[in-house]
C-alpha positions in Angstrom: 354.5 -52.7 -4.5 355.3 -55.9 -2.7 355.8 -59.4 -4.1 357.2 -62.8 -3.2 360.0 -64.1 -5.4 361.2 -67.7 -5.5 364.6 -68.5 -7.0 365.7 -72.1 -7.6 369.2 -73.3 -6.5 371.8 -72.1 -9.0 369.3 -69.6 -10.7 369.1 -65.9 -10.3 368.1 -62.5 -11.6 370.7 -61.1 -14.0 372.5 -57.8 -13.8 370.0 -54.9 -14.2 368.8 -51.6 -12.7 365.4 -49.8 -12.5 364.3 -46.4 -11.3 362.4 -47.8 -8.3 364.0 -48.2 -4.9 364.0 -51.8 -3.7 364.1 -53.5 -0.3 364.3 -57.3 -0.2 363.8 -59.5 2.8 365.0 -63.1 2.8 362.3 -65.5 4.1 364.3 -68.6 3.4 367.5 -69.7 1.7 370.5 -67.6 0.9 370.8 -64.7 -1.6 374.1 -63.8 -3.2 373.8 -60.1 -4.3 376.3 -58.3 -6.6 376.5 -54.5 -6.8 379.2 -52.1 -7.9 380.4 -52.3 -4.3 381.0 -56.0 -4.3 379.3 -59.4 -3.6 377.3 -59.9 -0.4 375.5 -62.9 1.0 372.2 -62.6 2.9 370.5 -65.4 4.8 367.0 -65.9 6.3 365.8 -62.9 8.4 368.1 -60.3 6.7 367.3 -57.6 4.3 369.1 -55.5 1.6 368.4 -52.3 -0.2 369.0 -50.9 -3.7 368.9 -47.2 -4.5 367.1 -46.0 -7.6 369.0 -47.0 -10.7 371.6 -49.0 -8.7 372.9 -51.9 -10.9 372.6 -55.3 -9.2 372.0 -59.0 -9.6 370.8 -61.7 -7.2 371.4 -65.4 -7.4 370.8 -68.4 -5.3 374.1 -70.2 -4.5 372.6 -72.6 -2.0 371.1 -76.1 -2.3 367.6 -74.9 -1.3 365.0 -72.6 -2.8 365.5 -68.9 -2.1 362.3 -67.1 -1.1 362.4 -63.3 -0.9 359.8 -60.6 -0.3 360.6 -57.6 -2.5 359.2 -54.1 -2.1 359.5 -51.5 -4.8 358.7 -47.8 -4.6 357.1 -46.6 -6.8 355.5 -49.8 -8.2 357.3 -51.5 -11.1 354.8 -51.2 -14.0 356.9 -53.7 -16.0 356.1 -56.4 -13.5 352.4 -55.7 -13.3 351.9 -56.8 -17.0 
């Protein structure tokens, strides 16, 4: 499952986990990602990966909109509703 996610400056996706693996690719803006391993910043043209059930959160610390392509395997049924 692939989707485009847009996150406004200062907004984000709160701490959560899901059974699907996730790969995210930053199209524009900056993503600040928190996991149990720390806080990481990703910019345009970079990607990050979450293992199945890995707790994480993503927020947009920058002044511009963050646009990310997210790929989930298997698909997230909760997002298809």
